[in-house]
N, C-alpha and C positions, 0 to 999 in steps of 0.2 A: 154256066154255071154264078148264081147270086147270093150276096147274105143275109143271112136277118136269122132273124128270133126266135126260138117256138115261148109263144103266148098266153097258149091255154090247148086245149085240148076240143074235139068234136063228137058226139055220136052218134053214131045212124043206123037206125031198129034195124031200116034194108040197104042192102046195099044188091048190085050187080054182086051175081058169084063171083066174075076175075079179079075183086078185090074186096073179099068177102074173109076179115080175120086183120088185117092190112090198118094199121091204127092212123085215125086223121088227127090234124093236128092246126090247131091257128100258127100263120108261122106270118116275123113284124117284116117285108123289104126292108131295110138296112146299105146304106147307099157307104160308101168307104171309108169313111168317119164314123161309121157308127152310129148313121141316125137313122132314124121314120124316112123311108124314104117313099113312098104309098101308099095303101090299103091296106090288111091287112088280108090274108090268103089261108085257101082249105088248104093244106098238104099231105098226102101219106106220107106215111113210116116209112124207110125202110131199112134202116137204124138207131132202132132205140136209144131214137130221143124225145124231151121230158121237155119239159117248162120250165121256163130261163136259159135254152141251148142255145152256144153259137152255131151259128145252119148251114150248109147249100146247100142249093136246090135244084136242079132243075123246071123247067116249063118246056112246055112242048110236046113233041112222038117220046125225046126224052127220056117226059118222063112216067112216060106208057110201057117204056123198052129198063130203064131200072124196076121196075114188079118182075117177080114171080112168076108172071104169066103178064108174058106179053101184049094181046089185044084190050085191052080195059081206057075204061075213059080217065081217066087221071089227068089233068093239067099241068101240077105240078111235087115232083118227089120228093122231094132228103134224104139229099145220097152223103151225106160227111157231118161228125157234129166237125168245131174245128175247138182244137188246145190249143192254139198262140197264133194273133198276125204279128209279123213281122213289117213294120216297115222304113222302106230308106228311104 
């Protein structure tokens, strides 16, 4: 899992049937100090996240498995909204 912040949304008029109805969001990957860590990416939203939310996401095969139809072309999927981070 990776940490990120939702910075926007993406609209696609055409999608493959396996991701039809899935919201696409732009996510800025973050490091453990919540600083930008790389280029933004497009992620499928499985938890109804929105702009400004701190989220965690998965990539690779796990991204596809997190969606209702597990055989799909997803590279990244948001799987949770972060409420709090407690570092010791």
